[in-house]
N, C-alpha and C positions, 0 to 999 in steps of 0.2 A: 503493500499500500504505499502510495506517495506521502512524502512528508508534508504535514500541514504547517504553513508558514505562520509565524507569530502575527504577522499583519492581519491575515484572515480571521485569526481567532479574536484579535482586538476589534476588528469590524463587526464580526458576529456579536461580540459582547456589547458594542455600542448599539446594535439594533434591538437586541433583547433585553439588556440590563442584567443578564445572568453572569454566573462566574466563568472564568476563563477556562477552568478544567471541564466544565459542562460544555462550553462552546467547542473546546478542541475535540472532545468525544463525539460531539454531534457531527463535526466536519468529517471526523475520521469514518464514522458509520455511514456517510452519505458520499464518501469519495471526494470530499472537497467542494461539493455543490452548495454554494451559499444559500440559495432559496430553499433547497430541501432541508438543509440543516436548520434553517429558522423555523420552518413548518415543524420538524421533529421537536425542537425545543419547546415550541408552543403546545404541542400535543402532550409532551411529558411534564412540563411545567404548569399547564393550564394558563398561560400568560394570555392576556386578552388580545394584544396586537403588537405589532413592531414598533419600536421607539424610533425608527430611522427618521420619521417625518418630523420628529421633535428636536432633532440635533440643531443646535444654534452654533453656527461657525463664524461668520463675518460680523463685523460691526456695522453700523449705519443707521439710516432712518427711513420711515415711510412718509411720503408726502401725499396729501389729499386735497383735491378741489372740487367744489360743488358749484354749479352755476346759481345765479340769482334765483332763477325759477324753480330750481330744485329738481330739474328734469335731466341734467347731464352732469356726470361726475367722473373723476378719474383717480387712480391710485398708482404710485410709483414707488419702487424700492431702489435706493441709492446706497451702495456699500463703500465702506472705508476700512482702514486697518485697526483703528483703535477706538475705544469708547470716548476718548478724550476729543477726538475730531468730530464724533457723532453728536457732541454737544456744541460744536462750533456753529455760530449764528450764521455765517456765510454758507456752510454746507447745508444747513437746514432750510435756508432761504432758497438755495438752488434746487433742492428736492421739491419745495412747494411750487416753484416757477416751472419745473418739468410737469407737474401734475396739471397745472393751468394749461400748458402748451398741449398736452395729450388730450385734455377736454375740448379744447378749442379746434385743434387741427387733426385729430384722429389718425395719428401716424400708424403705419402698418406694423412696425416692429422697432426694436431698439436702434438699429441702423438708421431708419427713417426719422426717428425722434433726435437722434444725434445731428442729423443734417438740417434740422429745421433753423431758421434765422433766429438769433438771439443776441442782443447788445451789440449790433453791428457786425456780428460774425455769425457764428453758428454754436449750436448747443455744444458741439465737440470742442470748439476753441475755447468757450466758457469753461468747460470741464478741465481742459488742460491748463488753462490759466490758474483755476482753482487748485489744481494739483501743485502747481509751482509755488502758489502762496502758501498753502497749507503744509506741503512737504509729505504728503502721503498719497498713495494711489487711490483714486476714486472711480468707481464704476457704476454705470446705470445697468441694473440687473433685470428689471421687468416691469410691466405696467399693465394695467387694464382700465377700459373705458366703458362706462355705462350711459346709455341714452335711451330714455323711456317716456311714454305718455303718462305713466304712473308718477310715483314719487320716489325720491332717493334720500336715505339718511347715511350720514357719515360719521365715523368715531376713531379718534387717535388715543391710545392709551400707552402708558409706560415711557413717557417721553418720546413719543413718536415710533416706538419699537413694534408696536402692534396697530394696524390699520384695517378698518372695516368699511365696506360699503354694502348697504341693503337696498333692495328694490322692492317697494310695498305700495299697497293701495288701501284706502280706507283709514279710519282713525285720524289722529292728528299728529304733529311732529314728535310729540313725546313717544308715541308708540314705535315709530322708526328708530329713534334713538335708544330706547329700551331694548329692541331687538339687536341693534348693533352692539350696544354694551354686552349683551348675553353672548353674542358670537365672539367678541374680543375676549371674554372671560374664558371661552374654551380654548384660547391660545395659551393659557397658563400651564406651567408644568404639572402633569398628572391628570389634567382635564381631558375629556373626550371631545374632539373636534367634529362638528357635523361635516359630512362629505357632501350632502345635498339637502334640499328642503324637505321633500316627502319621501315615504316608502317606495312610491312607484318611480322615483328617479334614482335609486340605488342601483348601480350596474350590476347586471345578471351575474358576471363573471366574479364579482366580489361576494355576492351572497353564496354562490357556488363554492368559492374557496373557503369561506367561513363554514359552510356546511360540512366540508370535508374535514376541517380542523375539529369542529364540535363532535362529529361523528366519531372520529378517531379517539378522542377524549372520552366520550360516553361509553364506547365499546370497551374501554379498559376497566369500567366498573363492574363488568361481569354479569350485568342485569339482562333479562330477557329482551329479545329483539324489539318487541312492541314498546317496552318501557324506554328502551334507548331511542326509538323514534320519537317518542313524545318529549323526551329529554332535550333531543336536538331541536324539535320544533320550538319548544319553550326558549332555547338559547338564541335561536335565529330571531324570534319575535323580540327578545330583550336586546340583541344586537341592532336591530333595525330602529328600535327606540332610541339606542344611544347615538347612532350615527346620523340621524335625520334631525334637521333643526326642529321641526314640528313635534317630534317624540320626545325631545329632551326636556327635563324639568327646568322650568323657567327660573334663571339665576335670581331674580328679585322676589320670587315666591315658589320655592321647590316643591310645594304642595300641588302645583298645577303645571301642565305641560305648556311649552310655547304655543302649541295649537290651541289650547283652551284660553290662554292669555289673549291671543289674536281674536278668537271668536267673541270674547267679551268686549272687545273694542270695534267689532265689525270691521276687521282688517285682515288682509292676506299678504303673504310674502311670495314674491315671483323668483327671486333669486338674491344671492349674497356672494361676497367674496372676502377673504381675510388674508392680509400679508403679515407675516411674522419675520422680522429682520433675521436674515441668515439662515432661515430654516432650509434643510436639506444640503447645506454646506457644512463642511468639517473644518474645525479648528480645535483639535483636542488640547484641554488643559490638564487632563488627569495624568498622574503619574503611575504608570503601569510596572514599574520596576520590580516592586515586591511580588506582584502576581506573575510577572514573566519569570522571575527567578524560582518561584515555586512550581510553576509549570515545567521548567526546564529540569528541575530535580525529579519531578513525577515521571 
């Protein structure tokens, strides 16, 4: 069997939050297949989901702009190297101006945004000048634009580290803001982030994958097949409630779901997005020396 590289073990550890020895054994059992090893650990440990999406790597800010009529909005993530620069006023202002440009000009991608005119030059020349002034590399990572006949609510949290846009109809502005705050709260460590608005929007492949994991977990209980089937159905129902916005307990009143809150306000949500600075990028700060040493001895 091929030797399992320490870097693979560390990657699997960061995805699952489990011990390095457990991760090494899972990789060995699956022939070094990262995805299969992660699934195996979920089956054995009962872990709810991968932690990979929650890894925070780069520093930076989220910029948001909403038009005066509340029908157009944009969200932009701009990254830097240190949290010190993320608090720089010029850097924060740059992110806000980018969001205004995205809302107004609807560029197709980051390259198109970088080519838009700004301050007598282009967005790219302004970015380069800011790099020279601040002394750190700055990058425009991503953006999203909303335009709707309905209404848009925006919310920034944690010093502009989390940004949310919610498209909704009915109710007043406080309803949209409350839902946006709820979505932002799901970006906190340990919270479950909604992947879509309602159950019918959950991708079929995601449900199938979770059913496979739950089935394997339930089968290890040794219970009869019909009981296992009911256990899996119950887990799927719970899963759908956790990963859909409407099914989650409302952050301001956990005794009711977001769906019930919206119904009480005669409101509906069509779509939402949330940016968390650095999500999906890696900048490890953990010291694995002790664990690597222990693994090597083993």
